[in-house]
Steps between C-alpha positions, in 0.01 A plus 500: 500500500443701815701819551669630813273751681698802627435590862471821696830687504588421142534834316320365190172509701529878547586570136250607238471248216552596136227493237511188279564585134573158350239229503709198426560138602705615803202701630266205454741272682530754785121515541471124501776466761339770712170315493675176609675688783181668614315162511783320677522776764115492532482868420227695324731736310862563412684794340809461284727693736413246774694249288782743419375625163448873474224479235136609533355148512255356748312172539199433718288198580169504676341158539512342150557828305856609418601839363816629328535874462782680329548872551191524735348838577223579746259724301235548762439427871178482695437762762408219741797358684554207734766416754610135491806304614742430216797268485780486242718221361797734542431555870393146602307464820421871533151642460404866537178694453488691169226738384419468131215584259256208475483523119743603225521516125832365383637500144812339356600235245526127490829318430441538123443878526121494463323776693305388807267682743352369824228633724609334824346505841557326831801275529602536133499879529711478817753260331533722192569802725747306716695371199500837319636649825784251475574615145525852634738394778232529771450232768210433731717642786490831311115487494433436865502723804820570692424281803408201283817549297714511814335184635539319167867598473558378858334169418704473175829553689402241760423245224835566333685459829315174572589368154866585537532370860 
């Protein structure tokens, strides 16, 4: 079952998620529902606070590969960075340029509590960083320059007004 994705302005998106301590059936169900939601929304990643759950859980899907990471931590970042446009399921229709390292080492656990470690680069590295930002209460608008943020917020307000007209 797909979950409701919280949108910009909901305070849950600016709140740091809590570490997962219990690896149980409810956690497994949450990860499965998050994967369904991500696929249905045609996203490449989703953090638990985007669906209103303040738990350090993320899912990602790049092409045919899907990832579930519980309590993810970025252990290392490449010195090389790249600026690319990013969108977000919680800020639909808005894209802003974000500078991020091109490669990261991420550790965490699977839904059963088994330790995992990924050496990610390219799009997967960007998705992991984006979703971990969500878990820390950080949005792409917090990672872009002031002018881009102002333009994105103006566009967001115009979209909301058009929807409510």
